N, CA, C and O atoms as a Tinker XYZ file with bonds, in Angstrom:
   508  protein
     1  N     24.945000   14.094000  250.522000    73     2
     2  CA    24.200000   13.452000  249.472000    64     1     3
     3  C     25.045000   13.241000  248.222000    63     2     4     5
     4  O     24.516000   12.824000  247.191000    81     3
     5  N     26.304000   13.509000  248.286000    73     3     6
     6  CA    27.139000   13.437000  247.103000    64     5     7
     7  C     27.165000   12.047000  246.478000    63     6     8     9
     8  O     27.441000   11.926000  245.284000    81     7
     9  N     26.890000   11.000000  247.238000    73     7    10
    10  CA    26.865000    9.646000  246.663000    64     9    11
    11  C     25.609000    9.435000  245.842000    63    10    12    13
    12  O     25.560000    8.534000  245.004000    81    11
    13  N     24.597000   10.250000  246.070000    73    11    14
    14  CA    23.327000   10.121000  245.378000    64    13    15
    15  C     23.311000   10.941000  244.094000    63    14    16    17
    16  O     22.642000   10.570000  243.129000    81    15
    17  N     24.032000   12.038000  244.075000    73    15    18
    18  CA    24.003000   12.969000  242.947000    64    17    19
    19  C     25.413000   13.280000  242.471000    63    18    20    21
    20  O     26.384000   13.174000  243.221000    81    19
    21  N     25.498000   13.666000  241.205000    73    19    22
    22  CA    26.769000   14.154000  240.674000    64    21    23
    23  C     27.030000   15.543000  241.260000    63    22    24    25
    24  O     26.113000   16.154000  241.809000    81    23
    25  N     28.243000   16.048000  241.158000    73    23    26
    26  CA    28.511000   17.394000  241.682000    64    25    27
    27  C     27.592000   18.460000  241.067000    63    26    28    29
    28  O     27.120000   19.349000  241.776000    81    27
    29  N     27.338000   18.379000  239.767000    73    27    30
    30  CA    26.440000   19.342000  239.123000    64    29    31
    31  C     25.020000   19.224000  239.632000    63    30    32    33
    32  O     24.352000   20.231000  239.867000    81    31
    33  N     24.558000   17.994000  239.802000    73    31    34
    34  CA    23.212000   17.771000  240.324000    64    33    35
    35  C     23.101000   18.261000  241.761000    63    34    36    37
    36  O     22.083000   18.830000  242.154000    81    35
    37  N     24.139000   18.041000  242.529000    73    35    38
    38  CA    24.137000   18.507000  243.917000    64    37    39
    39  C     24.059000   20.030000  243.972000    63    38    40    41
    40  O     23.310000   20.586000  244.775000    81    39
    41  N     24.838000   20.709000  243.113000    73    39    42
    42  CA    24.822000   22.176000  243.085000    64    41    43
    43  C     23.444000   22.694000  242.673000    63    42    44    45
    44  O     22.944000   23.658000  243.254000    81    43
    45  N     22.829000   22.058000  241.671000    73    43    46
    46  CA    21.502000   22.481000  241.231000    64    45    47
    47  C     20.461000   22.235000  242.317000    63    46    48    49
    48  O     19.590000   23.074000  242.547000    81    47
    49  N     20.551000   21.079000  242.988000    73    47    50
    50  CA    19.610000   20.769000  244.070000    64    49    51
    51  C     19.724000   21.811000  245.179000    63    50    52    53
    52  O     18.710000   22.307000  245.669000    81    51
    53  N     20.940000   22.142000  245.573000    73    51    54
    54  CA    21.142000   23.153000  246.617000    64    53    55
    55  C     20.605000   24.509000  246.174000    63    54    56    57
    56  O     20.051000   25.253000  246.983000    81    55
    57  N     20.764000   24.827000  244.908000    73    55    58
    58  CA    20.247000   26.081000  244.362000    64    57    59
    59  C     18.727000   26.129000  244.494000    63    58    60    61
    60  O     18.163000   27.162000  244.856000    81    59
    61  N     18.067000   25.013000  244.200000    73    59    62
    62  CA    16.607000   24.949000  244.305000    64    61    63
    63  C     16.156000   24.969000  245.761000    63    62    64    65
    64  O     15.125000   25.559000  246.085000    81    63
    65  N     16.918000   24.331000  246.634000    73    63    66
    66  CA    16.582000   24.364000  248.064000    64    65    67
    67  C     16.616000   25.809000  248.569000    63    66    68    69
    68  O     15.761000   26.221000  249.352000    81    67
    69  N     17.614000   26.572000  248.112000    73    67    70
    70  CA    17.752000   27.971000  248.537000    64    69    71
    71  C     16.706000   28.884000  247.896000    63    70    72    73
    72  O     16.426000   29.960000  248.422000    81    71
    73  N     16.128000   28.470000  246.770000    73    71    74
    74  CA    15.161000   29.289000  246.037000    64    73    75
    75  C     13.907000   28.464000  245.750000    63    74    76    77
    76  O     13.688000   28.059000  244.608000    81    75
    77  N     13.086000   28.212000  246.758000    73    75    78
    78  CA    11.899000   27.378000  246.561000    64    77    79
    79  C     10.977000   27.950000  245.487000    63    78    80    81
    80  O     10.745000   29.157000  245.426000    81    79
    81  N     10.462000   27.068000  244.648000    73    79    82
    82  CA     9.505000   27.417000  243.604000    64    81    83
    83  C     10.066000   28.456000  242.631000    63    82    84    85
    84  O      9.359000   29.371000  242.209000    81    83
    85  N     11.339000   28.305000  242.284000    73    83    86
    86  CA    11.992000   29.239000  241.367000    64    85    87
    87  C     11.777000   28.808000  239.920000    63    86    88    89
    88  O     11.597000   27.625000  239.631000    81    87
    89  N     11.800000   29.776000  239.028000    73    87    90
    90  CA    11.703000   29.490000  237.599000    64    89    91
    91  C     13.090000   29.163000  237.054000    63    90    92    93
    92  O     14.100000   29.370000  237.727000    81    91
    93  N     13.122000   28.652000  235.834000    73    91    94
    94  CA    14.401000   28.362000  235.195000    64    93    95
    95  C     15.219000   29.632000  235.054000    63    94    96    97
    96  O     16.431000   29.617000  235.268000    81    95
    97  N     14.571000   30.723000  234.699000    73    95    98
    98  CA    15.287000   31.995000  234.536000    64    97    99
    99  C     15.913000   32.441000  235.858000    63    98   100   101
   100  O     17.052000   32.907000  235.880000    81    99
   101  N     15.177000   32.300000  236.948000    73    99   102
   102  CA    15.709000   32.706000  238.259000    64   101   103
   103  C     16.873000   31.814000  238.671000    63   102   104   105
   104  O     17.864000   32.293000  239.221000    81   103
   105  N     16.752000   30.523000  238.405000    73   103   106
   106  CA    17.831000   29.600000  238.753000    64   105   107
   107  C     19.053000   29.835000  237.865000    63   106   108   109
   108  O     20.188000   29.799000  238.340000    81   107
   109  N     18.816000   30.075000  236.584000    73   107   110
   110  CA    19.919000   30.275000  235.639000    64   109   111
   111  C     20.744000   31.502000  236.006000    63   110   112   113
   112  O     21.951000   31.529000  235.765000    81   111
   113  N     20.112000   32.511000  236.584000    73   111   114
   114  CA    20.845000   33.712000  236.993000    64   113   115
   115  C     21.868000   33.430000  238.080000    63   114   116   117
   116  O     22.840000   34.172000  238.220000    81   115
   117  N     21.666000   32.381000  238.843000    73   115   118
   118  CA    22.598000   32.030000  239.924000    64   117   119
   119  C     23.411000   30.788000  239.601000    63   118   120   121
   120  O     24.230000   30.368000  240.419000    81   119
   121  N     23.213000   30.190000  238.441000    73   119   122
   122  CA    23.859000   28.938000  238.079000    64   121   123
   123  C     25.288000   29.179000  237.627000    63   122   124   125
   124  O     25.546000   30.000000  236.746000    81   123
   125  N     26.205000   28.459000  238.236000    73   123   126
   126  CA    27.611000   28.567000  237.842000    64   125   127
   127  C     28.203000   27.202000  237.483000    63   126   128   129
   128  O     29.417000   27.059000  237.334000    81   127
   129  N     27.332000   26.210000  237.349000    73   127   130
   130  CA    27.798000   24.862000  237.016000    64   129   131
   131  C     28.294000   24.783000  235.586000    63   130   132   133
   132  O     27.955000   25.623000  234.753000    81   131
   133  N     29.091000   23.776000  235.310000    73   131   134
   134  CA    29.655000   23.595000  233.978000    64   133   135
   135  C     28.676000   23.007000  232.975000    63   134   136   137
   136  O     28.840000   23.201000  231.771000    81   135
   137  N     27.660000   22.292000  233.447000    73   135   138
   138  CA    26.680000   21.667000  232.561000    64   137   139
   139  C     25.531000   22.635000  232.291000    63   138   140   141
   140  O     25.354000   23.637000  232.983000    81   139
   141  N     24.758000   22.298000  231.256000    73   139   142
   142  CA    23.562000   23.096000  230.973000    64   141   143
   143  C     22.534000   22.815000  232.062000    63   142   144   145
   144  O     22.228000   21.660000  232.358000    81   143
   145  N     22.012000   23.868000  232.644000    73   143   146
   146  CA    21.079000   23.736000  233.763000    64   145   147
   147  C     19.824000   22.946000  233.395000    63   146   148   149
   148  O     19.414000   22.105000  234.195000    81   147
   149  N     19.187000   23.158000  232.240000    73   147   150
   150  CA    17.985000   22.357000  231.931000    64   149   151
   151  C     18.249000   20.851000  231.924000    63   150   152   153
   152  O     17.389000   20.077000  232.344000    81   151
   153  N     19.412000   20.430000  231.458000    73   151   154
   154  CA    19.741000   18.996000  231.444000    64   153   155
   155  C     19.897000   18.466000  232.867000    63   154   156   157
   156  O     19.443000   17.364000  233.175000    81   155
   157  N     20.535000   19.243000  233.726000    73   155   158
   158  CA    20.715000   18.826000  235.122000    64   157   159
   159  C     19.361000   18.752000  235.821000    63   158   160   161
   160  O     19.096000   17.808000  236.564000    81   159
   161  N     18.506000   19.745000  235.585000    73   159   162
   162  CA    17.172000   19.755000  236.200000    64   161   163
   163  C     16.340000   18.570000  235.710000    63   162   164   165
   164  O     15.574000   17.994000  236.482000    81   163
   165  N     16.481000   18.206000  234.450000    73   163   166
   166  CA    15.745000   17.061000  233.918000    64   165   167
   167  C     16.169000   15.772000  234.620000    63   166   168   169
   168  O     15.328000   14.929000  234.932000    81   167
   169  N     17.463000   15.619000  234.869000    73   167   170
   170  CA    17.944000   14.418000  235.576000    64   169   171
   171  C     17.440000   14.394000  237.015000    63   170   172   173
   172  O     17.046000   13.343000  237.520000    81   171
   173  N     17.452000   15.543000  237.672000    73   171   174
   174  CA    16.955000   15.607000  239.054000    64   173   175
   175  C     15.470000   15.256000  239.109000    63   174   176   177
   176  O     15.027000   14.537000  240.005000    81   175
   177  N     14.707000   15.768000  238.146000    73   175   178
   178  CA    13.268000   15.479000  238.106000    64   177   179
   179  C     13.035000   13.992000  237.829000    63   178   180   181
   180  O     12.167000   13.376000  238.448000    81   179
   181  N     13.800000   13.416000  236.906000    73   179   182
   182  CA    13.648000   11.993000  236.580000    64   181   183
   183  C     13.978000   11.118000  237.781000    63   182   184   185
   184  O     13.394000   10.046000  237.945000    81   183
   185  N     14.902000   11.559000  238.616000    73   183   186
   186  CA    15.289000   10.792000  239.806000    64   185   187
   187  C     14.359000   11.052000  240.986000    63   186   188   189
   188  O     14.517000   10.438000  242.041000    81   187
   189  N     13.396000   11.950000  240.823000    73   187   190
   190  CA    12.468000   12.253000  241.902000    64   189   191
   191  C     13.046000   13.161000  242.971000    63   190   192   193
   192  O     12.507000   13.248000  244.074000    81   191
   193  N     14.138000   13.834000  242.650000    73   191   194
   194  CA    14.783000   14.718000  243.625000    64   193   195
   195  C     14.203000   16.121000  243.604000    63   194   196   197
   196  O     14.353000   16.871000  244.569000    81   195
   197  N     13.542000   16.480000  242.513000    73   195   198
   198  CA    12.821000   17.758000  242.434000    64   197   199
   199  C     11.489000   17.505000  241.736000    63   198   200   201
   200  O     11.294000   16.484000  241.076000    81   199
   201  N     10.582000   18.460000  241.900000    73   199   202
   202  CA     9.290000   18.419000  241.223000    64   201   203
   203  C      9.206000   19.637000  240.329000    63   202   204   205
   204  O      9.605000   20.736000  240.716000    81   203
   205  N      8.681000   19.434000  239.120000    73   203   206
   206  CA     8.478000   20.544000  238.196000    64   205   207
   207  C      7.001000   20.902000  238.262000    63   206   208   209
   208  O      6.134000   20.102000  237.909000    81   207
   209  N      6.731000   22.122000  238.722000    73   207   210
   210  CA     5.353000   22.607000  238.797000    64   209   211
   211  C      4.990000   23.210000  237.452000    63   210   212   213
   212  O      5.779000   23.961000  236.879000    81   211
   213  N      3.801000   22.891000  236.938000    73   211   214
   214  CA     3.428000   23.410000  235.625000    64   213   215
   215  C      3.352000   24.934000  235.618000    63   214   216   217
   216  O      3.064000   25.559000  236.639000    81   215
   217  N      3.612000   25.513000  234.461000    73   215   218
   218  CA     3.645000   26.971000  234.314000    64   217   219
   219  C      2.446000   27.477000  233.573000    63   218   220   221
   220  O      1.378000   26.871000  233.657000    81   219
   221  N      2.570000   28.516000  232.881000    73   219   222
   222  CA     3.842000   29.188000  232.615000    64   221   223
   223  C      4.179000   30.192000  233.702000    63   222   224   225
   224  O      3.277000   30.788000  234.290000    81   223
   225  N      5.406000   30.383000  233.967000    73   223   226
   226  CA     6.536000   29.519000  233.642000    64   225   227
   227  C      6.604000   28.349000  234.618000    63   226   228   229
   228  O      6.046000   28.407000  235.714000    81   227
   229  N      7.288000   27.298000  234.210000    73   227   230
   230  CA     7.474000   26.156000  235.106000    64   229   231
   231  C      8.300000   26.594000  236.305000    63   230   232   233
   232  O      9.172000   27.458000  236.208000    81   231
   233  N      8.003000   25.979000  237.420000    73   231   234
   234  CA     8.750000   26.268000  238.653000    64   233   235
   235  C      9.296000   24.953000  239.189000    63   234   236   237
   236  O      8.733000   23.883000  238.958000    81   235
   237  N     10.405000   25.059000  239.908000    73   235   238
   238  CA    11.106000   23.880000  240.420000    64   237   239
   239  C     11.093000   23.893000  241.942000    63   238   240   241
   240  O     11.393000   24.901000  242.582000    81   239
   241  N     10.736000   22.740000  242.498000    73   239   242
   242  CA    10.672000   22.586000  243.952000    64   241   243
   243  C     11.488000   21.360000  244.332000    63   242   244   245
   244  O     11.355000   20.304000  243.714000    81   243
   245  N     12.322000   21.499000  245.338000    73   243   246
   246  CA    13.150000   20.381000  245.806000    64   245   247
   247  C     12.318000   19.421000  246.643000    63   246   248   249
   248  O     11.470000   19.837000  247.432000    81   247
   249  N     12.575000   18.129000  246.457000    73   247   250
   250  CA    11.989000   17.121000  247.338000    64   249   251
   251  C     12.687000   17.266000  248.687000    63   250   252   253
   252  O     13.890000   17.520000  248.743000    81   251
   253  N     11.943000   17.107000  249.755000    73   251   254
   254  CA    12.520000   17.271000  251.094000    64   253   255
   255  C     13.711000   16.328000  251.277000    63   254   256   257
   256  O     13.613000   15.138000  250.981000    81   255
   257  N     14.829000   16.859000  251.762000    73   255   258
   258  CA    16.017000   16.020000  251.960000    64   257   259
   259  C     15.748000   14.806000  252.846000    63   258   260   261
   260  O     16.348000   13.750000  252.646000    81   259
   261  N     14.853000   14.947000  253.823000    73   259   262
   262  CA    14.538000   13.820000  254.700000    64   261   263
   263  C     13.916000   12.668000  253.914000    63   262   264   265
   264  O     14.204000   11.502000  254.183000    81   263
   265  N     13.057000   12.998000  252.937000    73   263   266
   266  CA    12.437000   11.959000  252.116000    64   265   267
   267  C     13.486000   11.254000  251.273000    63   266   268   269
   268  O     13.468000   10.033000  251.124000    81   267
   269  N     14.398000   12.042000  250.728000    73   267   270
   270  CA    15.462000   11.458000  249.901000    64   269   271
   271  C     16.315000   10.533000  250.750000    63   270   272   273
   272  O     16.617000    9.409000  250.351000    81   271
   273  N     16.701000   11.017000  251.928000    73   271   274
   274  CA    17.558000   10.220000  252.811000    64   273   275
   275  C     16.864000    8.933000  253.229000    63   274   276   277
   276  O     17.482000    7.868000  253.225000    81   275
   277  N     15.579000    9.019000  253.593000    73   275   278
   278  CA    14.888000    7.797000  254.025000    64   277   279
   279  C     14.729000    6.821000  252.877000    63   278   280   281
   280  O     14.829000    5.613000  253.087000    81   279
   281  N     14.483000    7.310000  251.663000    73   279   282
   282  CA    14.375000    6.432000  250.502000    64   281   283
   283  C     15.697000    5.733000  250.230000    63   282   284   285
   284  O     15.730000    4.531000  249.965000    81   283
   285  N     16.776000    6.483000  250.296000    73   283   286
   286  CA    18.102000    5.904000  250.067000    64   285   287
   287  C     18.419000    4.865000  251.136000    63   286   288   289
   288  O     18.952000    3.799000  250.827000    81   287
   289  N     18.094000    5.169000  252.386000    73   287   290
   290  CA    18.358000    4.213000  253.468000    64   289   291
   291  C     17.570000    2.921000  253.291000    63   290   292   293
   292  O     18.100000    1.834000  253.519000    81   291
   293  N     16.317000    3.033000  252.888000    73   291   294
   294  CA    15.503000    1.829000  252.666000    64   293   295
   295  C     16.101000    0.999000  251.542000    63   294   296   297
   296  O     16.192000   -0.224000  251.650000    81   295
   297  N     16.509000    1.662000  250.457000    73   295   298
   298  CA    17.130000    0.929000  249.339000    64   297   299
   299  C     18.412000    0.243000  249.787000    63   298   300   301
   300  O     18.648000   -0.912000  249.433000    81   299
   301  N     19.243000    0.935000  250.560000    73   299   302
   302  CA    20.504000    0.348000  251.026000    64   301   303
   303  C     20.252000   -0.821000  251.966000    63   302   304   305
   304  O     20.973000   -1.819000  251.925000    81   303
   305  N     19.219000   -0.703000  252.826000    73   303   306
   306  CA    18.885000   -1.799000  253.728000    64   305   307
   307  C     18.457000   -3.037000  252.939000    63   306   308   309
   308  O     18.835000   -4.156000  253.284000    81   307
   309  N     17.675000   -2.836000  251.887000    73   307   310
   310  CA    17.267000   -3.967000  251.050000    64   309   311
   311  C     18.477000   -4.608000  250.385000    63   310   312   313
   312  O     18.576000   -5.834000  250.323000    81   311
   313  N     19.401000   -3.785000  249.888000    73   311   314
   314  CA    20.622000   -4.307000  249.278000    64   313   315
   315  C     21.441000   -5.104000  250.292000    63   314   316   317
   316  O     21.967000   -6.169000  249.969000    81   315
   317  N     21.547000   -4.589000  251.510000    73   315   318
   318  CA    22.292000   -5.292000  252.553000    64   317   319
   319  C     21.611000   -6.607000  252.930000    63   318   320   321
   320  O     22.284000   -7.614000  253.148000    81   319
   321  N     20.284000   -6.601000  253.006000    73   319   322
   322  CA    19.556000   -7.835000  253.309000    64   321   323
   323  C     19.814000   -8.895000  252.242000    63   322   324   325
   324  O     20.040000  -10.063000  252.559000    81   323
   325  N     19.780000   -8.481000  250.973000    73   323   326
   326  CA    20.049000   -9.426000  249.886000    64   325   327
   327  C     21.479000   -9.945000  249.950000    63   326   328   329
   328  O     21.725000  -11.131000  249.731000    81   327
   329  N     22.419000   -9.060000  250.250000    73   327   330
   330  CA    23.822000   -9.478000  250.363000    64   329   331
   331  C     24.007000  -10.446000  251.522000    63   330   332   333
   332  O     24.764000  -11.410000  251.410000    81   331
   333  N     23.323000  -10.199000  252.633000    73   331   334
   334  CA    23.425000  -11.092000  253.792000    64   333   335
   335  C     22.836000  -12.468000  253.476000    63   334   336   337
   336  O     23.415000  -13.491000  253.839000    81   335
   337  N     21.683000  -12.492000  252.799000    73   335   338
   338  CA    21.084000  -13.772000  252.417000    64   337   339
   339  C     22.014000  -14.553000  251.485000    63   338   340   341
   340  O     22.172000  -15.765000  251.628000    81   339
   341  N     22.620000  -13.852000  250.538000    73   339   342
   342  CA    23.551000  -14.491000  249.605000    64   341   343
   343  C     24.748000  -15.063000  250.363000    63   342   344   345
   344  O     25.165000  -16.193000  250.114000    81   343
   345  N     25.294000  -14.278000  251.285000    73   343   346
   346  CA    26.446000  -14.741000  252.065000    64   345   347
   347  C     26.083000  -15.954000  252.912000    63   346   348   349
   348  O     26.891000  -16.872000  253.054000    81   347
   349  N     24.886000  -15.970000  253.474000    73   347   350
   350  CA    24.458000  -17.115000  254.276000    64   349   351
   351  C     24.298000  -18.363000  253.413000    63   350   352   353
   352  O     24.670000  -19.459000  253.831000    81   351
   353  N     23.741000  -18.199000  252.202000    73   351   354
   354  CA    23.615000  -19.355000  251.298000    64   353   355
   355  C     24.990000  -19.890000  250.926000    63   354   356   357
   356  O     25.198000  -21.103000  250.892000    81   355
   357  N     25.927000  -18.994000  250.648000    73   355   358
   358  CA    27.284000  -19.428000  250.313000    64   357   359
   359  C     27.949000  -20.120000  251.500000    63   358   360   361
   360  O     28.614000  -21.142000  251.329000    81   359
   361  N     27.774000  -19.571000  252.696000    73   359   362
   362  CA    28.376000  -20.170000  253.887000    64   361   363
   363  C     27.817000  -21.566000  254.132000    63   362   364   365
   364  O     28.558000  -22.483000  254.487000    81   363
   365  N     26.523000  -21.723000  253.945000    73   363   366
   366  CA    25.905000  -23.039000  254.125000    64   365   367
   367  C     26.453000  -24.030000  253.102000    63   366   368   369
   368  O     26.804000  -25.158000  253.446000    81   367
   369  N     26.523000  -23.602000  251.852000    73   367   370
   370  CA    27.060000  -24.475000  250.803000    64   369   371
   371  C     28.525000  -24.801000  251.067000    63   370   372   373
   372  O     28.963000  -25.929000  250.840000    81   371
   373  N     29.278000  -23.822000  251.543000    73   371   374
   374  CA    30.699000  -24.024000  251.850000    64   373   375
   375  C     30.867000  -25.062000  252.957000    63   374   376   377
   376  O     31.659000  -25.995000  252.826000    81   375
   377  N     30.116000  -24.896000  254.047000    73   375   378
   378  CA    30.210000  -25.845000  255.165000    64   377   379
   379  C     29.793000  -27.247000  254.734000    63   378   380   381
   380  O     30.417000  -28.232000  255.128000    81   379
   381  N     28.742000  -27.336000  253.925000    73   379   382
   382  CA    28.273000  -28.640000  253.455000    64   381   383
   383  C     29.332000  -29.308000  252.586000    63   382   384   385
   384  O     29.605000  -30.499000  252.743000    81   383
   385  N     29.925000  -28.553000  251.676000    73   383   386
   386  CA    30.961000  -29.116000  250.803000    64   385   387
   387  C     32.179000  -29.549000  251.607000    63   386   388   389
   388  O     32.761000  -30.597000  251.329000    81   387
   389  N     32.574000  -28.752000  252.606000    73   387   390
   390  CA    33.726000  -29.098000  253.442000    64   389   391
   391  C     33.441000  -30.345000  254.269000    63   390   392   393
   392  O     34.316000  -31.194000  254.437000    81   391
   393  N     32.225000  -30.458000  254.783000    73   391   394
   394  CA    31.868000  -31.632000  255.588000    64   393   395
   395  C     31.874000  -32.895000  254.727000    63   394   396   397
   396  O     32.348000  -33.947000  255.157000    81   395
   397  N     31.343000  -32.780000  253.507000    73   395   398
   398  CA    31.335000  -33.936000  252.612000    64   397   399
   399  C     32.755000  -34.310000  252.200000    63   398   400   401
   400  O     33.089000  -35.492000  252.120000    81   399
   401  N     33.590000  -33.307000  251.940000    73   399   402
   402  CA    34.976000  -33.578000  251.549000    64   401   403
   403  C     35.744000  -34.213000  252.702000    63   402   404   405
   404  O     36.528000  -35.139000  252.494000    81   403
   405  N     35.522000  -33.716000  253.914000    73   403   406
   406  CA    36.223000  -34.260000  255.077000    64   405   407
   407  C     35.812000  -35.708000  255.326000    63   406   408   409
   408  O     36.646000  -36.552000  255.654000    81   407
   409  N     34.540000  -35.981000  255.170000    73   407   410
   410  CA    34.049000  -37.347000  255.365000    64   409   411
   411  C     34.623000  -38.270000  254.306000    63   410   412   413
   412  O     35.009000  -39.401000  254.600000    81   411
   413  N     34.679000  -37.789000  253.084000    73   411   414
   414  CA    35.189000  -38.618000  251.984000    64   413   415
   415  C     36.674000  -38.888000  252.156000    63   414   416   417
   416  O     37.147000  -39.965000  251.791000    81   415
   417  N     37.412000  -37.943000  252.698000    73   415   418
   418  CA    38.854000  -38.103000  252.836000    64   417   419
   419  C     39.256000  -38.926000  254.059000    63   418   420   421
   420  O     40.373000  -39.441000  254.103000    81   419
   421  N     38.395000  -39.060000  255.030000    73   419   422
   422  CA    38.751000  -39.727000  256.271000    64   421   423
   423  C     38.703000  -41.245000  256.136000    63   422   424   425
   424  O     39.547000  -41.937000  256.705000    81   423
   425  N     37.749000  -41.766000  255.407000    73   423   426
   426  CA    37.557000  -43.210000  255.330000    64   425   427
   427  C     37.922000  -43.692000  253.930000    63   426   428   429
   428  O     37.417000  -43.196000  252.922000    81   427
   429  N     38.820000  -44.683000  253.904000    73   427   430
   430  CA    39.162000  -45.331000  252.633000    64   429   431
   431  C     39.089000  -46.825000  252.869000    63   430   432   433
   432  O     39.740000  -47.345000  253.774000    81   431
   433  N     38.319000  -47.505000  252.077000    73   431   434
   434  CA    38.181000  -48.950000  252.211000    64   433   435
   435  C     39.227000  -49.610000  251.312000    63   434   436   437
   436  O     39.272000  -49.370000  250.105000    81   435
   437  N     40.069000  -50.449000  251.929000    73   435   438
   438  CA    41.120000  -51.159000  251.197000    64   437   439
   439  C     40.839000  -52.653000  251.333000    63   438   440   441
   440  O     40.673000  -53.167000  252.439000    81   439
   441  N     40.788000  -53.336000  250.202000    73   439   442
   442  CA    40.519000  -54.778000  250.238000    64   441   443
   443  C     41.652000  -55.540000  249.552000    63   442   444   445
   444  O     42.277000  -55.049000  248.611000    81   443
   445  N     41.890000  -56.711000  250.034000    73   443   446
   446  CA    42.939000  -57.574000  249.477000    64   445   447
   447  C     44.238000  -57.422000  250.228000    63   446   448   449
   448  O     44.593000  -56.334000  250.681000    81   447
   449  N     44.973000  -58.575000  250.359000    73   447   450
   450  CA    46.232000  -58.584000  251.125000    64   449   451
   451  C     47.261000  -57.630000  250.547000    63   450   452   453
   452  O     47.909000  -56.883000  251.280000    81   451
   453  N     47.407000  -57.657000  249.251000    73   451   454
   454  CA    48.433000  -56.816000  248.618000    64   453   455
   455  C     48.129000  -55.331000  248.845000    63   454   456   457
   456  O     49.030000  -54.565000  249.187000    81   455
   457  N     46.881000  -54.919000  248.660000    73   455   458
   458  CA    46.499000  -53.516000  248.837000    64   457   459
   459  C     46.659000  -53.081000  250.285000    63   458   460   461
   460  O     47.090000  -51.964000  250.569000    81   459
   461  N     46.302000  -53.990000  251.206000    73   459   462
   462  CA    46.452000  -53.673000  252.629000    64   461   463
   463  C     47.919000  -53.481000  252.976000    63   462   464   465
   464  O     48.272000  -52.537000  253.683000    81   463
   465  N     48.795000  -54.388000  252.473000    73   463   466
   466  CA    50.240000  -54.247000  252.754000    64   465   467
   467  C     50.788000  -52.942000  252.183000    63   466   468   469
   468  O     51.601000  -52.280000  252.828000    81   467
   469  N     50.347000  -52.562000  250.972000    73   467   470
   470  CA    50.823000  -51.319000  250.376000    64   469   471
   471  C     50.401000  -50.109000  251.211000    63   470   472   473
   472  O     51.202000  -49.206000  251.451000    81   471
   473  N     49.174000  -50.096000  251.639000    73   471   474
   474  CA    48.688000  -48.965000  252.463000    64   473   475
   475  C     49.399000  -48.924000  253.804000    63   474   476   477
   476  O     49.750000  -47.849000  254.291000    81   475
   477  N     49.614000  -50.086000  254.403000    73   475   478
   478  CA    50.317000  -50.154000  255.683000    64   477   479
   479  C     51.733000  -49.622000  255.530000    63   478   480   481
   480  O     52.207000  -48.873000  256.384000    81   479
   481  N     52.408000  -49.996000  254.464000    73   479   482
   482  CA    53.768000  -49.507000  254.218000    64   481   483
   483  C     53.726000  -48.000000  253.996000    63   482   484   485
   484  O     54.603000  -47.283000  254.477000    81   483
   485  N     52.740000  -47.516000  253.288000    73   483   486
   486  CA    52.620000  -46.069000  253.020000    64   485   487
   487  C     52.389000  -45.308000  254.340000    63   486   488   489
   488  O     52.996000  -44.262000  254.567000    81   487
   489  N     51.536000  -45.822000  255.182000    73   487   490
   490  CA    51.258000  -45.170000  256.480000    64   489   491
   491  C     52.532000  -45.137000  257.320000    63   490   492   493
   492  O     52.827000  -44.122000  257.952000    81   491
   493  N     53.299000  -46.246000  257.336000    73   491   494
   494  CA    54.539000  -46.307000  258.112000    64   493   495
   495  C     55.571000  -45.287000  257.580000    63   494   496   497
   496  O     56.259000  -44.629000  258.360000    81   495
   497  N     55.665000  -45.168000  256.256000    73   495   498
   498  CA    56.593000  -44.186000  255.684000    64   497   499
   499  C     56.193000  -42.751000  256.042000    63   498   500   501
   500  O     57.042000  -41.913000  256.344000    81   499
   501  N     54.913000  -42.493000  256.003000    73   499   502
   502  CA    54.440000  -41.127000  256.306000    64   501   503
   503  C     54.580000  -40.800000  257.794000    63   502   504   505
   504  O     54.749000  -39.640000  258.169000    81   503
   505  N     54.507000  -41.828000  258.631000    73   503   506
   506  CA    54.601000  -41.587000  260.073000    64   505   507
   507  C     56.033000  -41.262000  260.384000    63   506   508
   508  O     56.373000  -41.018000  261.541000    81   507
């Protein structure tokens, strides 16, 4: 889950998983992170990774890892779907632009004897 949480948040989450329904005092006794534990717990709660049960004293409960994983997977799938749709729109526009450019470059209408002779001479030189 390290992509979902910072190292401090991950350590706090694991601490809460190991100590279900623990108080801040109980968690602080085992906390060895560099950040202040209340700030880390506030971020976890705001992200929906833990629940704060009303007190006194307040207790902290971890959201089930399976729920977190499934939520993250659904979000990533939506992001991938949007990226795929964008890529398909770009590919369609790219093919359309290339087809129009190829058509425009293939046919050139030349009128008048002088212009025809110049183009004929140019084609002969290029050949």
